PyMOL commands that place a pseudoatom at each C-alpha (Angstrom):
pseudoatom trace, name=CA, resn=MET, resi=1, chain=A, elem=C, hetatm=0, pos=[-12.537, 15.629, -22.744]
pseudoatom trace, name=CA, resn=GLN, resi=2, chain=A, elem=C, hetatm=0, pos=[-15.938, 15.506, -24.478]
pseudoatom trace, name=CA, resn=LYS, resi=3, chain=A, elem=C, hetatm=0, pos=[-16.658, 12.157, -22.794]
pseudoatom trace, name=CA, resn=ILE, resi=4, chain=A, elem=C, hetatm=0, pos=[-16.145, 13.728, -19.359]
pseudoatom trace, name=CA, resn=PHE, resi=5, chain=A, elem=C, hetatm=0, pos=[-18.288, 16.728, -20.313]
pseudoatom trace, name=CA, resn=ASP, resi=6, chain=A, elem=C, hetatm=0, pos=[-21.057, 14.366, -21.469]
pseudoatom trace, name=CA, resn=GLU, resi=7, chain=A, elem=C, hetatm=0, pos=[-20.803, 12.377, -18.221]
pseudoatom trace, name=CA, resn=LEU, resi=8, chain=A, elem=C, hetatm=0, pos=[-21.476, 15.583, -16.280]
pseudoatom trace, name=CA, resn=ILE, resi=9, chain=A, elem=C, hetatm=0, pos=[-24.312, 16.733, -18.561]
pseudoatom trace, name=CA, resn=ASP, resi=10, chain=A, elem=C, hetatm=0, pos=[-26.009, 13.330, -18.911]
pseudoatom trace, name=CA, resn=SER, resi=11, chain=A, elem=C, hetatm=0, pos=[-26.061, 12.709, -15.161]
pseudoatom trace, name=CA, resn=TYR, resi=12, chain=A, elem=C, hetatm=0, pos=[-27.506, 16.209, -14.678]
pseudoatom trace, name=CA, resn=ILE, resi=13, chain=A, elem=C, hetatm=0, pos=[-30.274, 15.475, -17.188]
pseudoatom trace, name=CA, resn=ASP, resi=14, chain=A, elem=C, hetatm=0, pos=[-31.035, 12.152, -15.463]
pseudoatom trace, name=CA, resn=ASN, resi=15, chain=A, elem=C, hetatm=0, pos=[-31.062, 13.382, -11.872]
pseudoatom trace, name=CA, resn=LYS, resi=16, chain=A, elem=C, hetatm=0, pos=[-30.823, 17.222, -11.753]
pseudoatom trace, name=CA, resn=ILE, resi=17, chain=A, elem=C, hetatm=0, pos=[-27.370, 16.657, -10.243]
pseudoatom trace, name=CA, resn=GLY, resi=18, chain=A, elem=C, hetatm=0, pos=[-24.482, 16.206, -12.646]
pseudoatom trace, name=CA, resn=ILE, resi=19, chain=A, elem=C, hetatm=0, pos=[-21.409, 14.338, -11.401]
pseudoatom trace, name=CA, resn=ALA, resi=20, chain=A, elem=C, hetatm=0, pos=[-18.184, 13.623, -13.274]
pseudoatom trace, name=CA, resn=LYS, resi=21, chain=A, elem=C, hetatm=0, pos=[-15.504, 11.784, -11.318]
pseudoatom trace, name=CA, resn=SER, resi=22, chain=A, elem=C, hetatm=0, pos=[-12.471, 13.086, -13.237]
pseudoatom trace, name=CA, resn=PHE, resi=23, chain=A, elem=C, hetatm=0, pos=[-13.446, 16.484, -14.610]
pseudoatom trace, name=CA, resn=LEU, resi=24, chain=A, elem=C, hetatm=0, pos=[-9.904, 17.701, -13.906]
pseudoatom trace, name=CA, resn=SER, resi=25, chain=A, elem=C, hetatm=0, pos=[-6.813, 15.681, -14.654]
pseudoatom trace, name=CA, resn=GLU, resi=26, chain=A, elem=C, hetatm=0, pos=[-4.817, 14.617, -11.591]
pseudoatom trace, name=CA, resn=GLU, resi=27, chain=A, elem=C, hetatm=0, pos=[-1.995, 16.861, -12.781]
pseudoatom trace, name=CA, resn=LEU, resi=28, chain=A, elem=C, hetatm=0, pos=[-4.115, 20.007, -13.104]
pseudoatom trace, name=CA, resn=ALA, resi=29, chain=A, elem=C, hetatm=0, pos=[-6.004, 19.276, -9.862]
pseudoatom trace, name=CA, resn=GLY, resi=30, chain=A, elem=C, hetatm=0, pos=[-2.643, 18.961, -8.079]
pseudoatom trace, name=CA, resn=ARG, resi=31, chain=A, elem=C, hetatm=0, pos=[-1.339, 22.242, -9.460]
pseudoatom trace, name=CA, resn=LEU, resi=32, chain=A, elem=C, hetatm=0, pos=[-4.535, 24.079, -8.533]
pseudoatom trace, name=CA, resn=LYS, resi=33, chain=A, elem=C, hetatm=0, pos=[-4.432, 22.582, -5.043]
pseudoatom trace, name=CA, resn=ASP, resi=34, chain=A, elem=C, hetatm=0, pos=[-0.814, 23.721, -4.636]
pseudoatom trace, name=CA, resn=SER, resi=35, chain=A, elem=C, hetatm=0, pos=[-1.812, 27.242, -5.735]
pseudoatom trace, name=CA, resn=LEU, resi=36, chain=A, elem=C, hetatm=0, pos=[-4.703, 27.294, -3.275]
pseudoatom trace, name=CA, resn=LEU, resi=37, chain=A, elem=C, hetatm=0, pos=[-2.457, 26.125, -0.429]
pseudoatom trace, name=CA, resn=ALA, resi=38, chain=A, elem=C, hetatm=0, pos=[0.143, 28.796, -1.278]
pseudoatom trace, name=CA, resn=LEU, resi=39, chain=A, elem=C, hetatm=0, pos=[-2.536, 31.497, -1.222]
pseudoatom trace, name=CA, resn=TYR, resi=40, chain=A, elem=C, hetatm=0, pos=[-3.856, 30.133, 2.079]
pseudoatom trace, name=CA, resn=ALA, resi=41, chain=A, elem=C, hetatm=0, pos=[-0.361, 30.134, 3.604]
pseudoatom trace, name=CA, resn=ALA, resi=42, chain=A, elem=C, hetatm=0, pos=[0.074, 33.756, 2.488]
pseudoatom trace, name=CA, resn=ASN, resi=43, chain=A, elem=C, hetatm=0, pos=[-3.252, 34.665, 4.163]
pseudoatom trace, name=CA, resn=ARG, resi=44, chain=A, elem=C, hetatm=0, pos=[-4.778, 35.649, 0.797]
pseudoatom trace, name=CA, resn=LEU, resi=45, chain=A, elem=C, hetatm=0, pos=[-8.065, 33.780, 1.327]
pseudoatom trace, name=CA, resn=LEU, resi=46, chain=A, elem=C, hetatm=0, pos=[-10.813, 35.936, 2.820]
pseudoatom trace, name=CA, resn=PRO, resi=47, chain=A, elem=C, hetatm=0, pos=[-13.876, 34.978, 4.882]
pseudoatom trace, name=CA, resn=ALA, resi=48, chain=A, elem=C, hetatm=0, pos=[-16.808, 34.206, 2.591]
pseudoatom trace, name=CA, resn=GLY, resi=49, chain=A, elem=C, hetatm=0, pos=[-20.007, 36.185, 2.982]
pseudoatom trace, name=CA, resn=ILE, resi=50, chain=A, elem=C, hetatm=0, pos=[-23.732, 35.676, 2.552]
pseudoatom trace, name=CA, resn=GLY, resi=51, chain=A, elem=C, hetatm=0, pos=[-25.646, 37.819, 0.039]
pseudoatom trace, name=CA, resn=ASN, resi=52, chain=A, elem=C, hetatm=0, pos=[-24.142, 40.344, -2.364]
pseudoatom trace, name=CA, resn=ASN, resi=53, chain=A, elem=C, hetatm=0, pos=[-23.318, 44.032, -2.697]
pseudoatom trace, name=CA, resn=LYS, resi=54, chain=A, elem=C, hetatm=0, pos=[-24.854, 46.068, 0.134]
pseudoatom trace, name=CA, resn=ASP, resi=55, chain=A, elem=C, hetatm=0, pos=[-26.635, 42.951, 1.456]
pseudoatom trace, name=CA, resn=LEU, resi=56, chain=A, elem=C, hetatm=0, pos=[-23.326, 41.128, 2.089]
pseudoatom trace, name=CA, resn=VAL, resi=57, chain=A, elem=C, hetatm=0, pos=[-22.874, 39.874, 5.655]
pseudoatom trace, name=CA, resn=HIS, resi=58, chain=A, elem=C, hetatm=0, pos=[-20.357, 37.578, 7.355]
pseudoatom trace, name=CA, resn=ASP, resi=59, chain=A, elem=C, hetatm=0, pos=[-21.757, 35.051, 9.819]
pseudoatom trace, name=CA, resn=LYS, resi=60, chain=A, elem=C, hetatm=0, pos=[-19.591, 32.058, 10.809]
pseudoatom trace, name=CA, resn=SER, resi=61, chain=A, elem=C, hetatm=0, pos=[-22.629, 30.398, 12.401]
pseudoatom trace, name=CA, resn=VAL, resi=62, chain=A, elem=C, hetatm=0, pos=[-23.990, 30.002, 8.842]
pseudoatom trace, name=CA, resn=ARG, resi=63, chain=A, elem=C, hetatm=0, pos=[-20.891, 29.818, 6.649]
pseudoatom trace, name=CA, resn=GLY, resi=64, chain=A, elem=C, hetatm=0, pos=[-17.280, 29.229, 7.668]
pseudoatom trace, name=CA, resn=ASP, resi=65, chain=A, elem=C, hetatm=0, pos=[-15.278, 28.907, 4.449]
pseudoatom trace, name=CA, resn=ARG, resi=66, chain=A, elem=C, hetatm=0, pos=[-12.559, 31.187, 3.085]
pseudoatom trace, name=CA, resn=ILE, resi=67, chain=A, elem=C, hetatm=0, pos=[-12.304, 32.119, -0.605]
pseudoatom trace, name=CA, resn=TYR, resi=68, chain=A, elem=C, hetatm=0, pos=[-10.100, 33.649, -3.287]
pseudoatom trace, name=CA, resn=TRP, resi=69, chain=A, elem=C, hetatm=0, pos=[-11.629, 34.740, -6.619]
pseudoatom trace, name=CA, resn=LEU, resi=70, chain=A, elem=C, hetatm=0, pos=[-9.963, 33.414, -9.775]
pseudoatom trace, name=CA, resn=ASP, resi=71, chain=A, elem=C, hetatm=0, pos=[-9.320, 35.827, -12.639]
pseudoatom trace, name=CA, resn=ARG, resi=72, chain=A, elem=C, hetatm=0, pos=[-7.456, 35.669, -15.947]
pseudoatom trace, name=CA, resn=LYS, resi=73, chain=A, elem=C, hetatm=0, pos=[-5.954, 39.046, -14.999]
pseudoatom trace, name=CA, resn=HIS, resi=74, chain=A, elem=C, hetatm=0, pos=[-3.804, 37.204, -12.443]
pseudoatom trace, name=CA, resn=ASN, resi=75, chain=A, elem=C, hetatm=0, pos=[-1.889, 35.646, -15.375]
pseudoatom trace, name=CA, resn=ASP, resi=76, chain=A, elem=C, hetatm=0, pos=[-1.550, 32.469, -13.341]
pseudoatom trace, name=CA, resn=PRO, resi=77, chain=A, elem=C, hetatm=0, pos=[-0.867, 29.567, -15.738]
pseudoatom trace, name=CA, resn=HIS, resi=78, chain=A, elem=C, hetatm=0, pos=[-2.859, 27.047, -13.693]
pseudoatom trace, name=CA, resn=GLU, resi=79, chain=A, elem=C, hetatm=0, pos=[-5.879, 29.322, -13.297]
pseudoatom trace, name=CA, resn=ASN, resi=80, chain=A, elem=C, hetatm=0, pos=[-5.746, 30.028, -17.031]
pseudoatom trace, name=CA, resn=GLU, resi=81, chain=A, elem=C, hetatm=0, pos=[-5.561, 26.311, -17.866]
pseudoatom trace, name=CA, resn=PHE, resi=82, chain=A, elem=C, hetatm=0, pos=[-8.648, 25.821, -15.704]
pseudoatom trace, name=CA, resn=PHE, resi=83, chain=A, elem=C, hetatm=0, pos=[-10.414, 28.685, -17.508]
pseudoatom trace, name=CA, resn=ASP, resi=84, chain=A, elem=C, hetatm=0, pos=[-9.458, 27.193, -20.889]
pseudoatom trace, name=CA, resn=GLN, resi=85, chain=A, elem=C, hetatm=0, pos=[-11.143, 23.954, -19.856]
pseudoatom trace, name=CA, resn=MET, resi=86, chain=A, elem=C, hetatm=0, pos=[-14.213, 25.834, -18.636]
pseudoatom trace, name=CA, resn=ASP, resi=87, chain=A, elem=C, hetatm=0, pos=[-14.431, 27.659, -21.978]
pseudoatom trace, name=CA, resn=LEU, resi=88, chain=A, elem=C, hetatm=0, pos=[-14.487, 24.280, -23.732]
pseudoatom trace, name=CA, resn=PHE, resi=89, chain=A, elem=C, hetatm=0, pos=[-17.125, 22.953, -21.328]
pseudoatom trace, name=CA, resn=VAL, resi=90, chain=A, elem=C, hetatm=0, pos=[-19.391, 26.005, -21.675]
pseudoatom trace, name=CA, resn=SER, resi=91, chain=A, elem=C, hetatm=0, pos=[-19.120, 25.841, -25.470]
pseudoatom trace, name=CA, resn=HIS, resi=92, chain=A, elem=C, hetatm=0, pos=[-20.046, 22.139, -25.403]
pseudoatom trace, name=CA, resn=LEU, resi=93, chain=A, elem=C, hetatm=0, pos=[-22.906, 22.771, -22.973]
pseudoatom trace, name=CA, resn=ASN, resi=94, chain=A, elem=C, hetatm=0, pos=[-24.315, 25.593, -25.119]
pseudoatom trace, name=CA, resn=ASN, resi=95, chain=A, elem=C, hetatm=0, pos=[-23.963, 23.607, -28.345]
pseudoatom trace, name=CA, resn=THR, resi=96, chain=A, elem=C, hetatm=0, pos=[-25.596, 20.448, -27.002]
pseudoatom trace, name=CA, resn=CYS, resi=97, chain=A, elem=C, hetatm=0, pos=[-28.170, 21.843, -24.552]
pseudoatom trace, name=CA, resn=TYR, resi=98, chain=A, elem=C, hetatm=0, pos=[-28.798, 25.409, -25.838]
pseudoatom trace, name=CA, resn=THR, resi=99, chain=A, elem=C, hetatm=0, pos=[-28.309, 26.864, -22.354]
pseudoatom trace, name=CA, resn=GLY, resi=100, chain=A, elem=C, hetatm=0, pos=[-27.207, 30.346, -23.491]
pseudoatom trace, name=CA, resn=ILE, resi=101, chain=A, elem=C, hetatm=0, pos=[-24.434, 30.614, -20.887]
pseudoatom trace, name=CA, resn=THR, resi=102, chain=A, elem=C, hetatm=0, pos=[-22.449, 33.803, -21.524]
pseudoatom trace, name=CA, resn=GLY, resi=103, chain=A, elem=C, hetatm=0, pos=[-19.949, 33.791, -18.660]
pseudoatom trace, name=CA, resn=TYR, resi=104, chain=A, elem=C, hetatm=0, pos=[-18.877, 32.327, -15.359]
pseudoatom trace, name=CA, resn=GLU, resi=105, chain=A, elem=C, hetatm=0, pos=[-17.201, 33.157, -12.054]
pseudoatom trace, name=CA, resn=PHE, resi=106, chain=A, elem=C, hetatm=0, pos=[-15.128, 30.860, -9.845]
pseudoatom trace, name=CA, resn=HIS, resi=107, chain=A, elem=C, hetatm=0, pos=[-13.215, 31.032, -6.589]
pseudoatom trace, name=CA, resn=TYR, resi=108, chain=A, elem=C, hetatm=0, pos=[-10.972, 28.788, -4.565]
pseudoatom trace, name=CA, resn=THR, resi=109, chain=A, elem=C, hetatm=0, pos=[-12.718, 27.559, -1.416]
pseudoatom trace, name=CA, resn=MET, resi=110, chain=A, elem=C, hetatm=0, pos=[-11.113, 26.363, 1.805]
pseudoatom trace, name=CA, resn=TYR, resi=111, chain=A, elem=C, hetatm=0, pos=[-13.084, 24.873, 4.690]
pseudoatom trace, name=CA, resn=GLU, resi=112, chain=A, elem=C, hetatm=0, pos=[-10.900, 24.454, 7.752]
pseudoatom trace, name=CA, resn=ALA, resi=113, chain=A, elem=C, hetatm=0, pos=[-11.614, 21.562, 10.123]
pseudoatom trace, name=CA, resn=GLY, resi=114, chain=A, elem=C, hetatm=0, pos=[-14.864, 22.165, 12.013]
pseudoatom trace, name=CA, resn=SER, resi=115, chain=A, elem=C, hetatm=0, pos=[-16.384, 24.517, 9.430]
pseudoatom trace, name=CA, resn=PHE, resi=116, chain=A, elem=C, hetatm=0, pos=[-19.567, 24.105, 7.373]
pseudoatom trace, name=CA, resn=TYR, resi=117, chain=A, elem=C, hetatm=0, pos=[-22.168, 25.985, 5.294]
pseudoatom trace, name=CA, resn=LYS, resi=118, chain=A, elem=C, hetatm=0, pos=[-25.824, 25.675, 6.322]
pseudoatom trace, name=CA, resn=LYS, resi=119, chain=A, elem=C, hetatm=0, pos=[-28.726, 25.048, 3.908]
pseudoatom trace, name=CA, resn=HIS, resi=120, chain=A, elem=C, hetatm=0, pos=[-29.023, 27.628, 1.125]
pseudoatom trace, name=CA, resn=LEU, resi=121, chain=A, elem=C, hetatm=0, pos=[-29.768, 28.329, -2.533]
pseudoatom trace, name=CA, resn=ASP, resi=122, chain=A, elem=C, hetatm=0, pos=[-27.064, 29.785, -4.798]
pseudoatom trace, name=CA, resn=GLN, resi=123, chain=A, elem=C, hetatm=0, pos=[-29.368, 32.374, -6.364]
pseudoatom trace, name=CA, resn=PHE, resi=124, chain=A, elem=C, hetatm=0, pos=[-29.332, 35.956, -5.046]
pseudoatom trace, name=CA, resn=ARG, resi=125, chain=A, elem=C, hetatm=0, pos=[-32.712, 37.572, -4.342]
pseudoatom trace, name=CA, resn=ASN, resi=126, chain=A, elem=C, hetatm=0, pos=[-31.765, 40.618, -6.439]
pseudoatom trace, name=CA, resn=ASP, resi=127, chain=A, elem=C, hetatm=0, pos=[-29.797, 38.930, -9.258]
pseudoatom trace, name=CA, resn=GLY, resi=128, chain=A, elem=C, hetatm=0, pos=[-30.882, 35.925, -11.322]
pseudoatom trace, name=CA, resn=SER, resi=129, chain=A, elem=C, hetatm=0, pos=[-27.785, 35.675, -13.519]
pseudoatom trace, name=CA, resn=ARG, resi=130, chain=A, elem=C, hetatm=0, pos=[-26.452, 32.488, -11.897]
pseudoatom trace, name=CA, resn=GLN, resi=131, chain=A, elem=C, hetatm=0, pos=[-27.882, 29.542, -13.850]
pseudoatom trace, name=CA, resn=TYR, resi=132, chain=A, elem=C, hetatm=0, pos=[-25.761, 26.553, -12.826]
pseudoatom trace, name=CA, resn=SER, resi=133, chain=A, elem=C, hetatm=0, pos=[-23.637, 25.931, -9.752]
pseudoatom trace, name=CA, resn=MET, resi=134, chain=A, elem=C, hetatm=0, pos=[-20.434, 23.980, -10.265]
pseudoatom trace, name=CA, resn=ILE, resi=135, chain=A, elem=C, hetatm=0, pos=[-17.953, 22.600, -7.746]
pseudoatom trace, name=CA, resn=ILE, resi=136, chain=A, elem=C, hetatm=0, pos=[-14.663, 20.886, -8.559]
pseudoatom trace, name=CA, resn=TYR, resi=137, chain=A, elem=C, hetatm=0, pos=[-12.950, 19.187, -5.606]
pseudoatom trace, name=CA, resn=LEU, resi=138, chain=A, elem=C, hetatm=0, pos=[-9.206, 19.234, -4.817]
pseudoatom trace, name=CA, resn=ASN, resi=139, chain=A, elem=C, hetatm=0, pos=[-8.924, 16.720, -1.978]
pseudoatom trace, name=CA, resn=ASP, resi=140, chain=A, elem=C, hetatm=0, pos=[-6.474, 13.816, -2.225]
pseudoatom trace, name=CA, resn=GLY, resi=141, chain=A, elem=C, hetatm=0, pos=[-7.209, 10.711, -0.189]
pseudoatom trace, name=CA, resn=TRP, resi=142, chain=A, elem=C, hetatm=0, pos=[-10.620, 11.817, 1.114]
pseudoatom trace, name=CA, resn=GLN, resi=143, chain=A, elem=C, hetatm=0, pos=[-12.177, 9.040, 3.208]
pseudoatom trace, name=CA, resn=GLU, resi=144, chain=A, elem=C, hetatm=0, pos=[-15.510, 8.284, 4.782]
pseudoatom trace, name=CA, resn=GLY, resi=145, chain=A, elem=C, hetatm=0, pos=[-15.389, 9.877, 8.209]
pseudoatom trace, name=CA, resn=ASP, resi=146, chain=A, elem=C, hetatm=0, pos=[-13.609, 12.994, 6.960]
pseudoatom trace, name=CA, resn=GLY, resi=147, chain=A, elem=C, hetatm=0, pos=[-17.030, 14.688, 6.690]
pseudoatom trace, name=CA, resn=GLY, resi=148, chain=A, elem=C, hetatm=0, pos=[-17.460, 17.733, 4.461]
pseudoatom trace, name=CA, resn=GLU, resi=149, chain=A, elem=C, hetatm=0, pos=[-20.005, 16.122, 2.137]
pseudoatom trace, name=CA, resn=LEU, resi=150, chain=A, elem=C, hetatm=0, pos=[-22.116, 18.263, -0.149]
pseudoatom trace, name=CA, resn=CYS, resi=151, chain=A, elem=C, hetatm=0, pos=[-25.658, 17.461, 1.009]
pseudoatom trace, name=CA, resn=ILE, resi=152, chain=A, elem=C, hetatm=0, pos=[-28.302, 18.214, -1.624]
pseudoatom trace, name=CA, resn=HIS, resi=153, chain=A, elem=C, hetatm=0, pos=[-31.981, 18.379, -0.640]
pseudoatom trace, name=CA, resn=GLN, resi=154, chain=A, elem=C, hetatm=0, pos=[-34.213, 17.173, -3.471]
pseudoatom trace, name=CA, resn=ASP, resi=155, chain=A, elem=C, hetatm=0, pos=[-37.861, 16.053, -3.352]
pseudoatom trace, name=CA, resn=SER, resi=156, chain=A, elem=C, hetatm=0, pos=[-37.716, 15.410, 0.402]
pseudoatom trace, name=CA, resn=ALA, resi=157, chain=A, elem=C, hetatm=0, pos=[-34.659, 13.194, -0.127]
pseudoatom trace, name=CA, resn=LEU, resi=158, chain=A, elem=C, hetatm=0, pos=[-31.008, 13.865, 0.709]
pseudoatom trace, name=CA, resn=GLN, resi=159, chain=A, elem=C, hetatm=0, pos=[-28.007, 13.057, -1.453]
pseudoatom trace, name=CA, resn=ASN, resi=160, chain=A, elem=C, hetatm=0, pos=[-24.552, 13.277, 0.113]
pseudoatom trace, name=CA, resn=ILE, resi=161, chain=A, elem=C, hetatm=0, pos=[-21.631, 13.731, -2.298]
pseudoatom trace, name=CA, resn=SER, resi=162, chain=A, elem=C, hetatm=0, pos=[-18.091, 13.183, -1.055]
pseudoatom trace, name=CA, resn=PRO, resi=163, chain=A, elem=C, hetatm=0, pos=[-15.546, 15.883, -2.043]
pseudoatom trace, name=CA, resn=THR, resi=164, chain=A, elem=C, hetatm=0, pos=[-13.031, 13.529, -3.685]
pseudoatom trace, name=CA, resn=ASN, resi=165, chain=A, elem=C, hetatm=0, pos=[-10.189, 14.816, -5.832]
pseudoatom trace, name=CA, resn=GLY, resi=166, chain=A, elem=C, hetatm=0, pos=[-11.030, 15.905, -9.402]
pseudoatom trace, name=CA, resn=LYS, resi=167, chain=A, elem=C, hetatm=0, pos=[-14.765, 15.242, -9.048]
pseudoatom trace, name=CA, resn=SER, resi=168, chain=A, elem=C, hetatm=0, pos=[-17.140, 17.892, -10.373]
pseudoatom trace, name=CA, resn=VAL, resi=169, chain=A, elem=C, hetatm=0, pos=[-20.777, 18.525, -9.435]
pseudoatom trace, name=CA, resn=LEU, resi=170, chain=A, elem=C, hetatm=0, pos=[-23.278, 20.566, -11.493]
pseudoatom trace, name=CA, resn=PHE, resi=171, chain=A, elem=C, hetatm=0, pos=[-26.823, 21.641, -10.593]
pseudoatom trace, name=CA, resn=LYS, resi=172, chain=A, elem=C, hetatm=0, pos=[-29.321, 24.454, -11.227]
pseudoatom trace, name=CA, resn=SER, resi=173, chain=A, elem=C, hetatm=0, pos=[-28.525, 27.395, -8.950]
pseudoatom trace, name=CA, resn=SER, resi=174, chain=A, elem=C, hetatm=0, pos=[-32.133, 28.437, -8.378]
pseudoatom trace, name=CA, resn=GLU, resi=175, chain=A, elem=C, hetatm=0, pos=[-33.579, 24.985, -7.712]
pseudoatom trace, name=CA, resn=LEU, resi=176, chain=A, elem=C, hetatm=0, pos=[-31.610, 22.825, -5.287]
pseudoatom trace, name=CA, resn=VAL, resi=177, chain=A, elem=C, hetatm=0, pos=[-31.161, 23.671, -1.626]
pseudoatom trace, name=CA, resn=HIS, resi=178, chain=A, elem=C, hetatm=0, pos=[-27.843, 22.321, -0.402]
pseudoatom trace, name=CA, resn=GLU, resi=179, chain=A, elem=C, hetatm=0, pos=[-25.351, 22.514, 2.435]
pseudoatom trace, name=CA, resn=VAL, resi=180, chain=A, elem=C, hetatm=0, pos=[-21.778, 21.567, 3.253]
pseudoatom trace, name=CA, resn=LEU, resi=181, chain=A, elem=C, hetatm=0, pos=[-21.672, 19.254, 6.248]
pseudoatom trace, name=CA, resn=VAL, resi=182, chain=A, elem=C, hetatm=0, pos=[-19.106, 19.772, 8.997]
pseudoatom trace, name=CA, resn=THR, resi=183, chain=A, elem=C, hetatm=0, pos=[-15.676, 18.829, 7.722]
pseudoatom trace, name=CA, resn=ASN, resi=184, chain=A, elem=C, hetatm=0, pos=[-13.235, 17.040, 9.976]
pseudoatom trace, name=CA, resn=LYS, resi=185, chain=A, elem=C, hetatm=0, pos=[-10.158, 18.126, 8.043]
pseudoatom trace, name=CA, resn=ARG, resi=186, chain=A, elem=C, hetatm=0, pos=[-9.208, 20.818, 5.548]
pseudoatom trace, name=CA, resn=ARG, resi=187, chain=A, elem=C, hetatm=0, pos=[-11.564, 20.661, 2.516]
pseudoatom trace, name=CA, resn=MET, resi=188, chain=A, elem=C, hetatm=0, pos=[-10.647, 22.380, -0.760]
pseudoatom trace, name=CA, resn=SER, resi=189, chain=A, elem=C, hetatm=0, pos=[-12.457, 23.092, -4.023]
pseudoatom trace, name=CA, resn=ILE, resi=190, chain=A, elem=C, hetatm=0, pos=[-13.024, 25.452, -6.875]
pseudoatom trace, name=CA, resn=THR, resi=191, chain=A, elem=C, hetatm=0, pos=[-16.605, 26.691, -6.652]
pseudoatom trace, name=CA, resn=GLY, resi=192, chain=A, elem=C, hetatm=0, pos=[-18.486, 28.833, -9.134]
pseudoatom trace, name=CA, resn=TRP, resi=193, chain=A, elem=C, hetatm=0, pos=[-21.431, 29.601, -11.333]
pseudoatom trace, name=CA, resn=LEU, resi=194, chain=A, elem=C, hetatm=0, pos=[-22.262, 29.514, -15.029]
pseudoatom trace, name=CA, resn=LYS, resi=195, chain=A, elem=C, hetatm=0, pos=[-24.107, 32.737, -15.820]
pseudoatom trace, name=CA, resn=ILE, resi=196, chain=A, elem=C, hetatm=0, pos=[-26.267, 34.558, -18.338]
pseudoatom trace, name=CA, resn=GLY, resi=197, chain=A, elem=C, hetatm=0, pos=[-26.449, 38.297, -18.972]
for i in range(1, 197): cmd.bond("trace and resi %d" % i, "trace and resi %d" % (i + 1))
show_as sticks, trace
zoom trace
């Protein structure tokens, strides 16, 4: 596990974008995907918004995904296994990089075919607690042509990252503008933020 954590951290240090190809085991990724699909089938995923608190708005011309917040209070064994792994990662990150992360928040994300999320930063104007953005993909058999790449804008260059199963991406929430390109089939992930305060 530490080797995978170091792969994510080292690539972040090298390029401001951390990527680990197998952050989740195939088994855990499959169970989380099954849970997400069951929630989707039960209409438990809600339209995602832009902004927070009283500034929250819903605009499908900007963002078209649906989400479901993860929480240990759900007592879901697969969510809790994911949280256990995140606790280990945050501890390793704090011990090796002195980041001072004190918490996190994650949700399931579903982009239906034809949906996207236009260019944005992950930092709220009125809340700077989000330090690092983290996405873990749950898409078996993703192929070029399926779309849905994470497009990161950095130093006038673009980097497109395919949402392949088990892959994780890490970057600073306040620094990198990014977008989700139009997906041509259902695109699933766990998306969240490592936080301070």
